[in-house]
C-alpha positions as CSV (number, residue, x, y, z in Angstrom):
1,M,-0.5,-0.2,0.0
2,I,1.2,3.8,-0.7
3,S,0.0,6.8,0.2
4,G,-1.4,9.3,-2.2
5,K,-2.2,13.1,-1.3
6,H,-3.3,15.9,-2.8
7,S,-3.5,18.9,-0.4
8,S,-4.0,17.6,3.3
9,F,-6.4,15.0,2.0
10,T,-5.1,11.2,1.8
11,T,-6.4,8.1,0.7
12,N,-4.5,4.4,0.1
13,F,-3.9,2.7,-3.0
14,R,-3.1,-0.5,-3.9
15,C,0.4,-0.7,-5.9
16,F,2.9,-3.0,-7.1
17,S,5.6,-3.3,-4.4
18,I,9.3,-2.2,-5.2
19,V,10.0,-5.9,-4.9
20,W,8.0,-7.5,-7.0
21,L,9.7,-5.4,-9.8
22,I,12.3,-6.2,-12.1
23,Q,14.2,-3.1,-13.7
24,L,15.3,-4.0,-17.1
25,A,17.3,-1.1,-17.8
26,I,17.7,2.8,-17.3
27,I,18.9,4.6,-20.4
28,S,20.4,7.8,-19.8
29,G,18.5,9.7,-22.8
30,K,16.0,8.8,-25.5
31,P,18.0,6.3,-28.2
32,K,17.8,7.0,-31.8
33,D,16.3,4.0,-32.5
34,L,14.2,2.3,-30.3
35,D,13.9,-1.4,-31.9
36,S,17.5,-1.6,-31.7
37,F,17.0,-0.8,-27.9
38,L,14.1,-3.5,-27.4
39,L,15.6,-6.2,-30.5
40,A,17.9,-7.8,-27.6
41,I,15.0,-7.7,-25.0
42,I,12.6,-9.4,-27.7
43,D,14.7,-12.0,-28.8
44,E,15.5,-12.9,-24.9
45,I,12.0,-13.2,-24.9
46,S,11.4,-15.3,-27.8
47,S,14.0,-17.8,-26.4
48,L,12.5,-17.9,-23.3
49,E,8.8,-18.7,-24.9
50,K,10.6,-21.8,-26.7
51,H,13.2,-22.7,-24.9
52,G,11.8,-21.8,-21.0
53,L,13.0,-20.7,-17.9
54,I,14.6,-23.0,-14.8
55,I,14.8,-21.6,-11.6
56,K,16.7,-23.5,-8.9
57,K,15.8,-23.1,-5.1
58,F,18.1,-23.1,-2.7
59,N,16.7,-26.4,-1.0
60,G,17.4,-27.8,-4.9
61,K,14.5,-27.8,-6.3
62,Q,13.8,-26.9,-9.8
63,I,10.8,-25.3,-11.4
64,K,10.3,-25.1,-15.2
65,A,8.3,-22.7,-16.9
66,K,7.9,-20.8,-20.3
67,V,7.6,-16.7,-20.0
68,H,5.5,-14.6,-22.6
69,M,5.4,-11.1,-23.5
70,V,1.8,-10.7,-23.5
71,M,1.7,-7.1,-23.5
72,T,4.0,-3.5,-23.3
73,S,1.9,-0.2,-22.4
74,G,3.3,3.4,-21.4
75,D,1.4,6.7,-21.7
76,I,0.7,7.9,-25.3
77,P,3.3,9.6,-26.4
78,Q,5.8,6.4,-25.4
79,V,3.2,3.8,-27.0
80,T,3.7,5.7,-30.1
81,Q,6.9,4.9,-30.6
82,F,6.6,1.6,-29.7
83,C,4.2,0.7,-32.8
84,H,6.0,2.9,-35.0
85,H,2.3,5.8,-35.1
86,T,2.9,8.9,-36.9
87,G,1.5,10.7,-33.5
88,H,-1.6,12.7,-32.6
89,M,-1.0,15.2,-34.6
90,S,-1.1,13.1,-38.1
91,N,-4.3,12.5,-40.0
92,K,-5.4,9.3,-38.6
93,G,-4.0,10.0,-35.1
94,C,-5.5,7.2,-32.6
95,R,-3.6,4.0,-32.7
96,I,-6.6,1.5,-32.5
97,C,-9.1,3.0,-35.6
98,E,-8.7,4.7,-38.1
99,V,-10.7,8.1,-37.3
100,E,-9.9,10.8,-39.5
101,G,-8.9,14.1,-37.5
102,V,-10.6,17.3,-37.7
103,S,-9.1,21.1,-37.6
104,P,-11.1,23.7,-35.7
105,P,-11.8,26.9,-37.8
106,H,-8.9,28.8,-36.2
107,G,-6.0,27.0,-34.6
108,K,-4.1,24.1,-34.9
109,G,-3.9,20.4,-34.0
110,K,-6.2,17.1,-35.1
111,Y,-9.3,16.7,-32.9
112,Y,-11.6,13.2,-33.3
113,Q,-15.1,13.6,-32.4
114,D,-16.4,10.6,-34.6
115,R,-16.6,7.7,-32.7
116,N,-17.8,4.9,-34.9
117,V,-15.0,4.2,-36.9
118,T,-13.2,0.8,-38.5
119,L,-10.7,-1.0,-35.6
120,R,-6.9,-1.1,-36.9
121,T,-6.1,-4.6,-38.4
122,I,-3.1,-6.7,-37.8
123,N,-2.1,-5.7,-40.9
124,D,-1.6,-2.7,-39.7
125,F,1.0,-3.7,-37.7
126,V,2.8,-6.3,-38.8
127,R,3.9,-4.3,-42.5
128,D,4.4,-0.7,-43.2
129,K,1.3,1.2,-44.0
130,T,2.1,4.8,-44.2
131,A,-1.3,5.4,-45.7
132,T,-2.8,4.6,-42.0
133,S,0.4,6.8,-40.1
134,I,1.7,3.0,-39.0
135,K,5.5,4.3,-40.2
136,E,6.8,0.2,-40.2
137,A,6.6,-2.6,-39.3
138,N,6.2,-3.7,-35.5
139,I,8.8,-5.2,-33.6
140,F,6.4,-6.6,-31.2
141,A,4.8,-8.8,-34.2
142,K,7.5,-11.3,-34.5
143,L,6.0,-12.5,-30.7
144,P,3.4,-14.7,-30.9
145,T,1.3,-13.4,-28.1
146,F,0.9,-10.2,-30.5
147,S,-2.5,-8.9,-30.4
148,R,-2.8,-6.3,-32.4
149,L,-4.3,-2.8,-31.2
150,C,-4.7,-4.5,-27.7
151,F,-1.2,-5.4,-27.5
152,Y,-0.6,-1.7,-26.3
153,G,-2.9,-1.3,-23.6
154,L,-4.2,1.8,-22.0
155,D,-2.3,3.5,-19.1
156,E,-5.3,4.4,-16.2
157,M,-2.6,6.6,-14.3
158,H,-1.4,8.9,-17.7
159,L,-5.2,8.7,-19.6
160,I,-6.8,9.2,-16.4
161,G,-5.2,10.7,-14.0
162,H,-2.6,12.8,-15.9
163,K,-5.0,14.2,-18.8
164,I,-9.2,13.8,-18.4
165,N,-8.7,15.6,-15.4
166,K,-7.1,18.5,-17.1
167,L,-9.7,18.3,-19.7
168,V,-12.2,18.9,-16.5
169,Y,-10.4,21.4,-14.5
170,K,-7.1,22.7,-15.2
171,L,-4.6,22.7,-12.0
172,V,-2.7,26.1,-11.8
173,R,0.0,24.3,-9.6
174,E,3.3,23.3,-10.4
175,G,4.7,19.5,-9.5
176,V,0.9,17.7,-9.2
177,R,1.4,13.7,-9.7
178,A,-0.9,12.4,-11.9
179,I,-2.3,10.5,-8.4
180,E,-3.1,13.1,-7.3
181,Y,-4.9,14.3,-10.4
182,I,-6.8,10.8,-9.6
183,D,-7.7,11.9,-6.3
184,F,-9.1,15.4,-7.8
185,L,-11.2,13.9,-10.1
186,L,-12.7,11.0,-8.2
187,Y,-13.1,13.2,-5.0
188,V,-13.0,16.9,-5.4
189,V,-15.3,17.1,-8.5
190,P,-18.4,15.4,-7.3
191,T,-18.4,16.6,-4.2
192,L,-17.5,20.4,-4.5
193,L,-17.3,21.3,-8.1
194,V,-20.7,19.5,-9.9
195,S,-23.2,21.5,-7.6
196,L,-21.6,25.1,-9.2
197,F,-23.1,24.5,-12.6
198,T,-26.6,25.5,-12.6
199,R,-27.3,23.2,-15.7
200,Q,-28.6,19.8,-14.7
201,T,-27.5,18.4,-18.2
202,T,-23.7,19.2,-17.1
203,Q,-24.0,18.0,-14.0
204,K,-25.2,14.7,-15.4
205,A,-22.4,14.5,-18.0
206,L,-19.9,15.1,-15.4
207,L,-20.6,13.1,-12.8
208,A,-21.5,10.4,-15.3
209,L,-17.0,11.2,-16.5
210,V,-16.6,10.9,-13.0
211,K,-18.1,7.6,-12.6
212,G,-17.0,5.9,-15.5
213,C,-13.5,6.6,-14.6
214,S,-14.3,5.2,-11.1
215,I,-15.5,2.1,-12.2
216,C,-12.2,2.0,-14.4
217,L,-9.6,2.2,-11.6
218,Q,-11.7,-0.7,-9.9
219,W,-9.5,-3.7,-9.3
220,N,-12.2,-6.2,-9.7
221,L,-14.7,-5.9,-12.9
222,N,-17.6,-7.7,-14.4
223,E,-19.3,-7.7,-17.7
224,N,-21.8,-6.1,-16.3
225,L,-19.3,-3.0,-14.9
226,I,-18.0,-2.6,-18.0
227,V,-21.1,-2.1,-20.0
228,E,-21.7,0.7,-17.1
229,I,-18.7,2.4,-17.9
230,E,-19.3,2.8,-22.0
231,N,-22.5,3.7,-20.6
232,N,-21.4,6.5,-18.9
233,F,-18.5,7.7,-21.1
234,N,-21.3,7.5,-24.0
235,I,-22.9,10.6,-21.5
236,W,-20.1,12.4,-21.5
237,H,-19.4,12.2,-25.2
238,Q,-23.1,13.0,-26.2
239,F,-23.3,16.1,-23.9
240,L,-20.0,17.4,-25.3
241,D,-21.3,17.0,-29.2
242,S,-24.6,18.6,-28.4
243,E,-22.0,21.6,-26.9
244,I,-20.1,22.0,-29.7
245,T,-23.6,21.9,-31.9
246,K,-25.0,24.5,-29.7
247,K,-21.6,26.5,-30.2
248,N,-20.8,26.4,-26.6
249,L,-17.6,24.4,-26.9
250,S,-15.2,23.8,-29.8
251,V,-14.3,20.1,-31.2
252,R,-10.4,21.0,-29.6
253,V,-12.7,19.7,-26.6
254,F,-12.5,15.9,-28.4
255,S,-8.8,15.5,-27.9
256,P,-6.4,12.4,-28.5
257,I,-7.2,11.6,-24.7
258,N,-11.0,12.1,-24.7
259,H,-11.0,10.2,-28.2
260,Y,-9.0,7.0,-26.5
261,I,-11.5,6.8,-23.3
262,I,-14.0,5.5,-25.8
263,Y,-11.9,2.3,-26.2
264,I,-11.3,1.4,-22.4
265,N,-14.2,-1.0,-22.6
266,L,-12.1,-2.8,-25.7
267,I,-9.1,-3.4,-23.8
268,T,-10.4,-4.1,-20.6
269,R,-12.3,-7.2,-22.4
270,K,-9.3,-8.3,-24.1
271,I,-6.5,-7.7,-21.4
272,D,-8.1,-7.2,-18.2
273,N,-8.3,-4.2,-16.0
274,L,-6.5,-1.1,-16.3
275,R,-5.3,-1.0,-12.3
276,V,-3.4,-4.8,-13.4
277,Y,-0.9,-3.4,-15.8
278,S,-0.5,0.4,-14.7
279,T,2.6,2.2,-14.7
280,R,2.1,3.1,-11.0
281,S,4.9,0.4,-10.6
282,M,7.5,1.8,-12.8
283,E,6.6,5.3,-11.5
284,Q,7.4,4.1,-8.3
285,T,11.0,3.5,-9.4
286,I,11.4,6.8,-10.9
287,D,11.2,8.6,-7.4
288,R,13.3,5.5,-5.8
289,Y,15.9,5.8,-8.2
290,S,16.1,9.4,-8.3
291,K,16.7,9.4,-4.6
292,L,19.6,6.9,-5.2
293,I,21.3,9.3,-7.7
294,K,20.6,12.5,-5.2
295,N,22.6,10.2,-2.7
296,F,25.6,9.4,-4.9
297,D,25.9,12.5,-5.6
298,E,26.3,13.6,-1.7
299,L,28.6,11.2,-0.8
300,Q,30.9,12.0,-3.6
301,T,32.1,15.2,-1.1
302,D,32.7,12.6,1.8
303,P,35.8,10.7,1.2
304,Q,35.1,7.5,3.7
305,Y,32.1,6.4,0.6
306,T,34.4,7.2,-2.4
307,M,35.3,3.4,-2.8
308,N,32.4,1.9,-0.8
309,T,30.8,1.0,-4.3
310,I,33.2,-1.6,-6.1
311,Q,36.4,-3.1,-4.6
312,I,38.5,-4.8,-6.6
313,A,40.8,-7.9,-5.6
314,A,43.3,-10.0,-7.0
315,R,42.5,-13.1,-5.4
316,A,39.5,-15.0,-4.0
317,L,39.2,-17.6,-1.1
318,I,36.4,-19.9,-1.2
319,G,36.7,-23.0,1.1
320,S,39.8,-24.1,0.8
321,P,41.2,-23.3,-2.5
322,V,42.7,-20.0,-3.9
323,Y,41.4,-18.5,-6.8
324,S,44.3,-15.8,-8.6
325,L,43.7,-13.7,-11.6
326,E,45.7,-13.8,-14.8
327,I,47.0,-10.1,-14.2
328,N,48.4,-11.1,-11.1
329,K,50.3,-13.8,-12.4
330,R,51.5,-12.1,-14.6
331,K,52.5,-9.1,-12.3
332,R,54.7,-11.8,-10.1
333,S,56.5,-13.4,-13.5
334,K,54.9,-16.8,-12.0
335,F,54.6,-19.5,-14.6
336,S,54.5,-22.7,-12.4
337,R,50.6,-22.2,-11.4
338,G,47.0,-21.5,-13.4
339,N,44.9,-21.1,-11.1
340,Q,43.0,-18.0,-12.5
341,Y,41.5,-20.6,-14.5
342,I,38.0,-22.0,-14.1
343,K,35.0,-24.0,-15.0
344,F,31.6,-23.0,-14.7
345,H,28.2,-23.5,-16.2
346,V,25.4,-21.7,-17.7
347,I,21.7,-23.0,-18.9
348,Y,21.0,-22.4,-22.3
349,Q,17.9,-23.7,-23.8
350,N,17.0,-25.6,-21.1
351,K,20.2,-27.4,-20.8
352,T,23.7,-27.0,-18.6
353,H,26.5,-26.0,-20.5
354,W,30.2,-25.3,-19.4
355,F,32.9,-22.9,-20.6
356,I,36.1,-22.6,-19.3
357,V,37.7,-18.7,-18.5
358,S,40.5,-16.6,-17.2
359,V,39.6,-14.4,-14.5
360,V,41.0,-10.8,-15.1
361,F,40.0,-9.5,-12.0
362,Y,37.6,-10.2,-8.7
363,Y,35.2,-7.5,-7.6
364,S,33.0,-7.0,-4.9
365,H,29.6,-4.5,-5.5
366,N,27.2,-3.0,-3.1
367,I,24.4,-0.9,-4.5
368,S,23.9,0.8,-1.1
369,H,26.5,1.0,1.8
370,H,23.6,1.2,4.0
371,D,22.9,-2.4,3.2
372,E,26.1,-4.5,3.5
373,N,23.5,-7.8,2.7
374,S,23.1,-5.9,-0.8
375,R,26.5,-6.6,-1.5
376,Q,27.5,-9.0,-4.3
377,F,30.9,-10.8,-5.1
378,L,31.7,-10.8,-8.6
379,M,34.2,-11.3,-11.5
380,L,35.6,-10.4,-14.9
381,V,36.9,-13.0,-17.0
382,S,37.7,-13.8,-20.6
383,V,35.9,-16.7,-22.0
384,M,38.0,-19.1,-24.2
385,N,37.6,-19.3,-27.9
386,D,36.1,-22.8,-28.4
387,H,35.3,-25.6,-26.2
388,S,35.0,-29.1,-27.3
389,A,36.2,-32.8,-26.2
390,A,39.2,-35.1,-27.0
391,Y,38.4,-37.2,-30.5
392,Y,39.1,-40.2,-28.5
393,D,37.0,-39.5,-25.3
394,N,33.6,-37.3,-24.8
395,Y,34.7,-36.5,-20.7
396,I,38.2,-34.8,-21.3
397,P,37.6,-31.2,-22.2
398,V,39.4,-29.7,-24.6
399,V,40.1,-25.7,-25.6
400,T,41.2,-23.3,-28.0
401,L,43.3,-20.5,-26.5
402,E,45.2,-17.7,-28.3
403,A,47.6,-15.8,-26.1
404,T,47.9,-13.6,-29.1
405,S,44.3,-12.8,-29.8
406,I,43.5,-9.1,-29.6
407,Y,39.8,-10.1,-29.5
408,Q,38.5,-11.6,-25.9
409,R,35.1,-12.2,-24.7
410,L,34.4,-10.2,-21.6
411,V,31.8,-11.5,-19.4
412,V,31.0,-10.8,-15.9
413,I,29.8,-13.7,-13.6
414,S,29.3,-14.4,-9.3
415,L,31.5,-16.4,-7.7
416,N,28.8,-18.7,-7.1
417,D,28.8,-19.8,-10.7
418,I,32.6,-21.6,-10.0
419,Q,32.4,-25.0,-10.4
420,N,35.6,-25.8,-10.6
421,Q,39.3,-24.6,-10.1
422,V,41.3,-26.2,-13.8
423,G,43.9,-26.5,-14.9
424,L,45.0,-26.4,-18.9
425,V,47.7,-29.2,-20.5
426,Q,48.8,-28.4,-23.5
427,T,48.5,-30.7,-26.9
428,T,51.5,-32.2,-28.8
429,M,49.1,-31.8,-32.0
430,D,48.6,-28.4,-31.8
431,S,49.7,-25.5,-29.8
432,K,46.7,-23.7,-29.0
433,K,45.0,-26.7,-28.2
434,Y,44.9,-27.3,-24.5
435,K,43.0,-30.3,-22.5
436,V,41.3,-28.8,-19.4
437,V,42.0,-30.9,-15.7
438,A,40.4,-30.4,-12.2
439,P,42.6,-31.2,-9.2
440,Y,40.8,-34.5,-7.5
441,Y,37.7,-34.3,-9.9
442,I,36.3,-36.4,-12.7
443,F,34.3,-34.5,-15.3
444,N,31.8,-37.5,-15.2
445,E,29.1,-35.5,-17.6
446,D,29.2,-36.0,-21.7
447,I,31.6,-32.9,-22.2
448,K,30.8,-32.9,-25.9
449,S,27.6,-32.5,-25.6
450,T,27.1,-30.1,-23.4
451,A,30.3,-27.6,-24.4
452,E,29.5,-24.1,-24.9
453,K,29.7,-21.4,-27.7
454,L,30.3,-17.9,-27.7
455,S,27.7,-17.1,-29.9
456,H,25.5,-17.9,-26.6
457,I,27.0,-15.1,-24.9
458,K,24.3,-12.2,-25.5
459,L,26.4,-9.0,-25.4
């Protein structure tokens, strides 16, 4: 539960907790090509859809599951970028239907009063259709779960909390959050503002808008409530139509936001309630990371916190073996031991594979100096070029080591991923080929079939 507050009024909102969120990335600014940024995420999801995911619990049990992306959402400008729509200023400025925008007699902009229009088909999103204001095929369309126009949802916080309320009454106050606008619409408008209008039709229309939005924000909806949402928004829009005809209002009142609310019932039936996939949870992360950034700036002035985030080490002691690193070996001119080589496992396509790596350095990372439990012990490693098995025995690992190569595949792994400390024995037939041995350990798995490839490491 979190508290949303407008002035001295406080109410509790049921929102998603930070602990259940997975933040994929934070970028410093708007990417030049959003698709190139999303491509790695889409490819990863496609792999998880096809091959599944294995979760290993601390008690040794395994949970197998497949991951599917069922939708993506955000405010209207962001979703416009997702689906390559030309935007609400174009002739067909709605990403859901093919409504034709109209311009007012005096002024600029596009407005959308017509509500009986054709919905977009899946062909609008899977190929370039500039005639319908979709500039290019959607990258999400390659997913089997892509459900055309409903895939992008409608975000209740921005749609209702930040836009519709401004249409009703513009708050002249900086720094008001979308959640506070929702409070204004649901509680201030019906109790304080509606009574100020003398015409009963105006009061009825405003109350219908408030009621429709209020039902939209509920967690549990059935078909009767969805129909009630539709009826209330119809009352609101019919009132606006009437006022435009009487010249009391301009067509500007039918902004893109006012147009999009007619599709709340459609999206709710196809996906789920707006609250289920709201971006309120993402809004919480903005405040969280803003505080972290500010705290980091403050800590820069205090020398005792300067090196608290990352600490580099030359050796790692795990149990009895001491793990060293390649740089330390070269520096000390010790060639008799090779304890910088380790074997670790990764899971690819529901199968465990092995890698041999050389440790560049070890380091500990702590995202918060206030919480020592958040410290992670990691290492930067250089992956061997090729992994295979001896031609005469599938249980003897063989790797290719090119000491003079200027190309390295560097990855970061956890110390918990270490399986064995290993040594390399150079073969007589090829100076670049090395057989892998481990102290007091026999490789009893089929090394040949579980040898990993460099191409499976995502950069």
